[in-house]
N, C-alpha and C positions, 0 to 999 in steps of 0.2 A: 407403522411406523403414523399411517394420520391420524390413528387413535393415539398416538402421543402427545404429535403438534397439535391433537385436537387441545389433551387436556393444559396445554401445558400454552394455550395460547388465553390472555386476560378477557377476561367476557367487552367486549364489541363497545360501551358507554362507560365502560374504565377510564377514569381519568393516571392520569401519568406523578409521580410521587416525581419530589424533587433530586435527586437523586435522577432516578428513571431517566427525565429529561437533561439534566445535564451529562447522560451518559448519548441520549439520542444526539444533542450538539456536539459533542468529543465527535461520536461517529461522525454524523453529515462530513463534518469539517476535515475530516480527517480522506474522508471518501472523497471526495473539491479537491482535495491534493493527488487525490491515488489517478482520478483520472485526469486530471492535468500536468500525472505526470508519462502519462498512456499516452494519450494527446502529442508530446515533444514528443517520447522516443518515435516515435508510428512519423515521426515528421526524418526524410533521406539525411539532413545536415546531423539531427541525430546518432544520427548508429558508424559515422566516421569522425564523430567525436568517440565515442566510444568507444572507438577503437585507436584512436590517436591515444585516450588516456589509458590504452591496456598493455598498449605498447609501453608508454614513458611509465609508465610502472613497475609493467614486467612483476619477473614470477621472482620475492618480498625473501627468499628461502636461500635461492643460489649466493655463495661464497659472489663481490669482485673477482672479474677475470685477473687470471697473476702471466705479464703482461711482458 
């Protein structure tokens, strides 16, 4: 596995291409978004919001109850 990883690594002094820079920027942006999401979801109020949303939305495939 390490041999494969070593073969895939670019030279340490290699410059990034325009496409690689764009991809890196996008991945960094997405990483920040996910980190903020994790931080938010770790908060105590987020748990109750998730539970409330699950109860409010309920199962979507059940037919309405006949009264």
